[in-house]
LUMKE-419454 format. One record per residue (C-alpha): residue in one letter; residue number from 1; y, x, z negated. Coordinates in Angstrom, 3 decimals. Last residue first. Example, Ala and Ser with C-alpha at 12.3 -4.5 7.8 and 13.67 -1.06 7.14 Angstrom:
<nodes>
{'s' 2 {-1.060 13.670 -7.140}} {'a' 1 {-4.500 12.300 -7.800}} 
</nodes>
This chain:
<nodes>
{'x' 240 {-8.756 5.196 -17.475}} {'x' 239 {-10.875 8.313 -16.873}} {'x' 238 {-13.969 7.001 -18.664}} {'x' 237 {-14.829 4.662 -15.804}} {'x' 236 {-17.742 2.503 -16.877}} {'x' 235 {-20.851 1.436 -14.938}} {'x' 234 {-22.635 -1.767 -15.892}} {'x' 233 {-25.947 -3.465 -15.075}} {'x' 232 {-26.265 -7.070 -16.224}} {'x' 231 {-29.817 -8.253 -15.646}} {'x' 230 {-29.860 -11.619 -13.941}} {'x' 229 {-31.759 -14.821 -14.675}} {'x' 228 {-32.015 -17.202 -11.716}} {'x' 227 {-30.889 -20.764 -11.071}} {'x' 226 {-32.696 -21.915 -7.927}} {'x' 225 {-31.446 -23.023 -4.480}} {'x' 224 {-31.798 -19.648 -2.780}} {'x' 223 {-29.975 -17.996 -5.680}} {'x' 222 {-28.009 -20.002 -8.247}} {'x' 221 {-26.515 -17.424 -10.587}} {'x' 220 {-26.623 -16.771 -14.342}} {'x' 219 {-29.814 -18.580 -15.329}} {'x' 218 {-29.982 -16.464 -18.496}} {'x' 217 {-27.806 -13.350 -18.565}} {'x' 216 {-30.039 -10.388 -19.426}} {'x' 215 {-29.018 -7.232 -21.255}} {'x' 214 {-26.379 -4.513 -21.035}} {'x' 213 {-28.341 -2.177 -18.735}} {'x' 212 {-26.626 1.064 -17.765}} {'x' 211 {-25.385 2.112 -14.335}} {'x' 210 {-25.654 5.824 -13.525}} {'x' 209 {-25.877 5.749 -9.733}} {'x' 208 {-29.660 6.259 -9.729}} {'x' 207 {-29.961 3.341 -12.131}} {'x' 206 {-27.927 1.235 -9.698}} {'x' 205 {-30.232 2.010 -6.774}} {'x' 204 {-33.519 1.636 -8.670}} {'x' 203 {-32.399 -1.801 -9.876}} {'x' 202 {-31.641 -2.789 -6.312}} {'x' 201 {-35.181 -1.872 -5.205}} {'x' 200 {-36.780 -3.654 -8.163}} {'x' 199 {-35.243 -7.028 -7.375}} {'x' 198 {-37.630 -8.970 -9.627}} {'x' 197 {-35.297 -8.650 -12.631}} {'x' 196 {-32.451 -10.323 -10.691}} {'x' 195 {-29.381 -8.112 -10.483}} {'x' 194 {-25.851 -8.617 -11.842}} {'x' 193 {-23.793 -5.490 -11.024}} {'x' 192 {-20.784 -4.927 -13.297}} {'x' 191 {-18.075 -2.356 -12.579}} {'x' 190 {-15.736 -1.453 -15.446}} {'x' 189 {-12.535 0.536 -15.944}} {'x' 188 {-10.671 -0.086 -12.696}} {'x' 187 {-8.252 2.518 -11.359}} {'x' 186 {-7.986 0.884 -7.922}} {'x' 185 {-7.729 4.295 -6.272}} {'x' 184 {-9.931 6.489 -8.448}} {'x' 183 {-12.415 4.056 -10.008}} {'x' 182 {-12.688 1.511 -7.211}} {'x' 181 {-12.545 4.126 -4.455}} {'x' 180 {-15.114 6.373 -6.135}} {'x' 179 {-17.383 3.391 -6.658}} {'x' 178 {-17.148 2.588 -2.959}} {'x' 177 {-18.059 6.098 -1.876}} {'x' 176 {-21.080 6.279 -4.156}} {'x' 175 {-21.933 2.749 -3.062}} {'x' 174 {-22.063 3.710 0.607}} {'x' 173 {-24.410 6.653 0.034}} {'x' 172 {-26.653 4.570 -2.223}} {'x' 171 {-26.735 1.813 0.403}} {'x' 170 {-27.586 4.248 3.185}} {'x' 169 {-30.387 6.080 1.392}} {'x' 168 {-32.937 5.517 4.160}} {'x' 167 {-35.216 3.125 2.265}} {'x' 166 {-33.658 0.092 3.972}} {'x' 165 {-32.208 0.261 7.483}} {'x' 164 {-34.467 -2.181 9.334}} {'x' 163 {-33.859 -4.984 6.825}} {'x' 162 {-30.111 -4.609 7.276}} {'x' 161 {-28.398 -4.003 3.944}} {'x' 160 {-26.704 -5.995 1.201}} {'x' 159 {-24.288 -5.256 -1.617}} {'x' 158 {-22.572 -6.829 -4.621}} {'x' 157 {-20.488 -5.392 -7.439}} {'x' 156 {-18.417 -7.500 -9.833}} {'x' 155 {-15.036 -6.263 -11.049}} {'x' 154 {-13.192 -4.976 -14.110}} {'x' 153 {-9.767 -4.013 -15.457}} {'x' 152 {-10.295 -6.365 -18.436}} {'x' 151 {-7.097 -6.086 -20.524}} {'x' 150 {-4.894 -7.109 -17.619}} {'x' 149 {-6.613 -6.790 -14.236}} {'x' 148 {-9.558 -8.778 -12.930}} {'x' 147 {-11.278 -8.006 -9.641}} {'x' 146 {-13.607 -10.921 -8.908}} {'x' 145 {-15.194 -8.924 -6.089}} {'x' 144 {-16.256 -5.361 -5.343}} {'x' 143 {-18.226 -5.701 -2.148}} {'x' 142 {-20.681 -3.595 -0.169}} {'x' 141 {-21.771 -4.407 3.363}} {'x' 140 {-24.688 -4.270 5.744}} {'x' 139 {-25.893 -2.710 8.988}} {'x' 138 {-22.974 -3.781 11.168}} {'x' 137 {-23.711 -3.066 14.817}} {'x' 136 {-22.445 0.143 16.430}} {'x' 135 {-20.260 -0.332 19.515}} {'x' 134 {-18.184 2.782 18.847}} {'x' 133 {-21.205 5.048 18.418}} {'x' 132 {-24.568 4.641 16.687}} {'x' 131 {-24.396 8.051 14.988}} {'x' 130 {-21.612 6.820 12.702}} {'x' 129 {-23.779 4.078 11.255}} {'x' 128 {-21.654 1.073 10.338}} {'x' 127 {-21.185 -0.526 6.934}} {'x' 126 {-18.854 -3.403 6.100}} {'x' 125 {-16.438 -2.909 3.222}} {'x' 124 {-15.293 -5.636 0.866}} {'x' 123 {-12.638 -4.882 -1.746}} {'x' 122 {-11.560 -8.037 -3.511}} {'x' 121 {-8.956 -9.494 -5.891}} {'x' 120 {-5.957 -7.348 -4.976}} {'x' 119 {-4.029 -10.213 -3.374}} {'x' 118 {-4.327 -8.539 0.044}} {'x' 117 {-8.057 -8.190 -0.532}} {'x' 116 {-8.355 -11.898 -1.318}} {'x' 115 {-6.412 -12.720 1.845}} {'x' 114 {-8.595 -10.296 3.788}} {'x' 113 {-11.752 -11.965 2.510}} {'x' 112 {-10.382 -15.404 3.406}} {'x' 111 {-9.772 -14.289 6.983}} {'x' 110 {-13.308 -12.891 7.156}} {'x' 109 {-14.638 -16.203 5.849}} {'x' 108 {-12.754 -18.155 8.491}} {'x' 107 {-14.148 -15.945 11.236}} {'x' 106 {-17.654 -16.292 9.773}} {'x' 105 {-17.430 -20.086 9.644}} {'x' 104 {-16.069 -20.438 13.157}} {'x' 103 {-18.602 -18.011 14.599}} {'x' 102 {-21.469 -20.095 13.230}} {'x' 101 {-24.406 -19.261 10.954}} {'x' 100 {-22.803 -20.611 7.770}} {'x' 99 {-22.690 -24.038 9.447}} {'x' 98 {-26.476 -24.181 9.143}} {'x' 97 {-26.436 -24.172 5.330}} {'x' 96 {-27.142 -20.990 3.380}} {'x' 95 {-28.745 -21.159 -0.088}} {'x' 94 {-27.111 -18.423 -2.131}} {'x' 93 {-28.578 -14.948 -1.825}} {'x' 92 {-31.592 -12.795 -2.673}} {'x' 91 {-34.489 -14.884 -1.374}} {'x' 90 {-32.752 -15.620 1.931}} {'x' 89 {-31.672 -12.074 2.776}} {'x' 88 {-34.779 -11.139 4.814}} {'x' 87 {-35.047 -14.532 6.495}} {'x' 86 {-31.489 -14.456 7.829}} {'x' 85 {-31.359 -10.737 8.572}} {'x' 84 {-30.800 -10.893 12.338}} {'x' 83 {-28.648 -14.002 12.099}} {'x' 82 {-26.571 -12.510 9.289}} {'x' 81 {-25.880 -9.268 11.166}} {'x' 80 {-25.152 -11.079 14.422}} {'x' 79 {-22.658 -13.276 12.584}} {'x' 78 {-20.874 -10.221 11.206}} {'x' 77 {-20.402 -8.679 14.639}} {'x' 76 {-19.400 -12.049 16.125}} {'x' 75 {-16.751 -12.537 13.441}} {'x' 74 {-15.256 -9.093 14.094}} {'x' 73 {-11.960 -10.474 15.458}} {'x' 72 {-11.664 -12.276 12.102}} {'x' 71 {-10.682 -9.098 10.281}} {'x' 70 {-12.967 -6.383 8.998}} {'x' 69 {-12.700 -3.902 6.125}} {'x' 68 {-14.438 -0.664 6.869}} {'x' 67 {-17.119 1.750 5.769}} {'x' 66 {-18.200 4.324 8.369}} {'x' 65 {-21.509 5.929 7.586}} {'x' 64 {-23.510 9.133 7.926}} {'x' 63 {-21.653 11.795 5.950}} {'x' 62 {-19.288 9.277 4.379}} {'x' 61 {-16.261 7.639 5.965}} {'x' 60 {-13.620 5.183 4.864}} {'x' 59 {-11.711 2.475 6.713}} {'x' 58 {-9.146 0.283 5.011}} {'x' 57 {-7.199 -2.588 6.458}} {'x' 56 {-3.410 -2.915 6.550}} {'x' 55 {-2.014 -6.196 7.742}} {'x' 54 {0.875 -7.168 9.962}} {'x' 53 {1.544 -10.900 9.889}} {'x' 52 {0.031 -13.088 12.561}} {'x' 51 {1.202 -14.923 15.680}} {'x' 50 {2.242 -11.817 17.636}} {'x' 49 {-0.963 -10.103 16.595}} {'x' 48 {-1.257 -6.865 14.728}} {'x' 47 {-4.092 -5.158 12.922}} {'x' 46 {-3.198 -2.080 10.911}} {'x' 45 {-5.786 0.596 10.311}} {'x' 44 {-6.330 2.775 7.284}} {'x' 43 {-8.480 5.858 6.861}} {'x' 42 {-9.443 7.004 3.419}} {'x' 41 {-8.027 8.943 0.508}} {'x' 40 {-5.319 6.378 -0.146}} {'x' 39 {-2.084 8.005 -1.249}} {'x' 38 {-0.956 7.401 -4.860}} {'x' 37 {1.854 4.954 -5.614}} {'x' 36 {-0.067 3.279 -8.410}} {'x' 35 {-0.712 0.211 -6.241}} {'x' 34 {-2.285 2.327 -3.520}} {'x' 33 {-0.457 4.304 -0.850}} {'x' 32 {-0.245 4.589 2.926}} {'x' 31 {2.440 7.011 4.116}} {'x' 30 {4.985 6.056 6.703}} {'x' 29 {5.554 5.563 10.388}} {'x' 28 {5.064 2.531 12.596}} {'x' 27 {5.065 3.019 16.360}} {'x' 26 {2.393 0.392 16.902}} {'x' 25 {0.605 -0.048 20.202}} {'x' 24 {0.288 -3.572 21.573}} {'x' 23 {-2.066 -6.518 21.854}} {'x' 22 {-4.987 -6.164 19.461}} {'x' 21 {-3.929 -3.159 17.407}} {'x' 20 {-5.867 -0.903 15.112}} {'x' 19 {-3.375 1.611 13.741}} {'x' 18 {-5.507 4.351 12.299}} {'x' 17 {-3.904 6.220 9.447}} {'x' 16 {-5.416 9.623 8.783}} {'x' 15 {-4.809 11.104 5.360}} {'x' 14 {-4.310 14.852 5.345}} {'x' 13 {-1.291 14.538 3.001}} {'x' 12 {0.949 15.595 5.875}} {'x' 11 {-0.153 12.558 7.851}} {'x' 10 {-2.507 12.472 10.804}} {'x' 9 {-1.779 9.646 13.226}} {'x' 8 {-4.645 8.218 15.237}} {'x' 7 {-3.971 5.451 17.740}} {'x' 6 {-6.656 2.953 18.571}} {'x' 5 {-6.410 0.399 21.344}} {'x' 4 {-8.398 -2.795 21.426}} {'x' 3 {-10.122 -3.853 24.620}} {'x' 2 {-13.403 -2.211 23.608}} {'x' 1 {-13.533 -4.167 20.340}} 
</nodes>
């Protein structure tokens, strides 16, 4: 990350576009907008490589956090997060095989995430503490996946946090920002968060954010090798 150059360009709309470039500085101009033609209310950066297409990746800020999409150059950052939290995350996630904990796998997954984001099917933002500086480690991520348009206008919410950063309000802070993006920029109507009944901490988070319970889906997801029931927590956007 230290060899990359960052150029800040403040636009008239008070949006800052950050052109994040691996090999050369961009002279691109223009305003960054969402699919409705409205300006993004975050920071954007554009990664360039002579062998790759230009891509725009989002970066947002809260009081204490920086939320950003990552490309495959951050594979080591993501891998370190998963290695550090391997045991902590095990009971809440899919069963991870050894190849998951490799740079190759994480780089490929980051590329897939950006392809899904480019297609409008995913918004995944990794979390970094602003007070930790430019070399801050990732402390978690939030994701709005399975974005469906048409008559649904919905998505599925997921999130995870470093075991040393829990009970500090970081995930609530990040989700407030993420929900605002999904409702105001993506203009989705419904966010659903499936949560296992035993995950009391996550239930407290979504209740605090205004999610309502719609019931239990039996054996909905296979978590850590076992099919688990999940409570379906939902937040609706009344502005669309």
